[in-house]
C-alpha positions as CSV (number, residue, x, y, z in Angstrom):
1,X,10.2,-5.6,2.1
2,X,10.8,-5.2,5.8
3,X,12.4,-2.2,7.6
4,X,15.9,-3.9,7.1
5,X,15.4,-4.0,3.3
6,X,15.0,-7.8,3.4
7,X,12.4,-9.6,1.3
8,X,11.4,-13.2,1.2
9,X,10.8,-14.9,-2.2
10,X,8.9,-18.1,-2.5
11,X,10.0,-20.5,-5.2
12,X,7.2,-23.1,-5.6
13,X,9.2,-25.2,-8.0
14,X,12.0,-25.5,-5.5
15,X,9.6,-25.7,-2.6
16,X,11.7,-23.1,-0.6
17,X,11.9,-19.5,0.6
18,X,14.9,-17.3,-0.2
19,X,15.9,-14.5,2.1
20,X,17.0,-11.6,-0.1
21,X,19.4,-9.3,1.9
22,X,21.5,-7.7,-0.8
23,X,20.6,-6.2,-4.2
24,X,22.6,-5.7,-7.5
25,X,22.0,-2.0,-7.2
26,X,19.7,0.6,-5.5
27,X,17.4,0.6,-8.6
28,X,16.7,-3.1,-8.3
29,X,16.0,-2.7,-4.5
30,X,13.6,0.1,-5.2
31,X,11.8,-1.9,-8.0
32,X,11.4,-4.9,-5.7
33,X,10.2,-2.8,-2.8
34,X,7.3,-1.4,-4.9
35,X,5.9,-4.9,-5.8
36,X,3.0,-6.2,-3.9
37,X,3.0,-9.6,-2.3
38,X,2.3,-12.5,-4.7
39,X,3.8,-10.9,-7.8
40,X,5.8,-13.2,-10.0
41,X,9.4,-12.0,-10.7
42,X,12.4,-13.5,-12.4
43,X,15.7,-12.9,-10.7
44,X,19.2,-14.3,-10.6
45,X,20.2,-15.2,-7.0
46,X,23.7,-15.5,-5.7
47,X,24.5,-16.8,-2.2
48,X,25.8,-14.2,0.2
49,X,27.0,-16.7,2.7
50,X,27.7,-20.4,2.6
51,X,26.2,-21.0,6.0
52,X,22.8,-19.4,5.9
53,X,19.9,-18.9,3.6
54,X,20.7,-15.3,2.5
55,X,20.9,-14.2,-1.1
56,X,21.8,-11.3,-3.4
57,X,19.1,-10.5,-6.0
58,X,20.5,-9.7,-9.5
59,X,18.7,-8.9,-12.7
60,X,18.5,-11.8,-15.1
61,X,21.3,-11.7,-17.7
62,X,19.1,-10.5,-20.6
63,X,16.7,-8.3,-18.7
64,X,17.1,-4.6,-17.8
65,X,14.2,-4.3,-15.4
66,X,12.2,-6.5,-13.1
67,X,9.3,-8.2,-14.8
68,X,6.2,-8.5,-12.6
């Protein structure tokens, strides 16, 4: 996570990088900020804008915490 609370997530199956700029809540932001690079996580992503590659990270429907 950079100084602007932005993280980049690589999705090898989609062959793309997602820019995460918003978070479901402060707890999720904190959990993601503690993960080291290369960790596998499962998140639900929602677009923040229709014109750029920026996303909001949300917990998967059935999960209560980030799985690393």
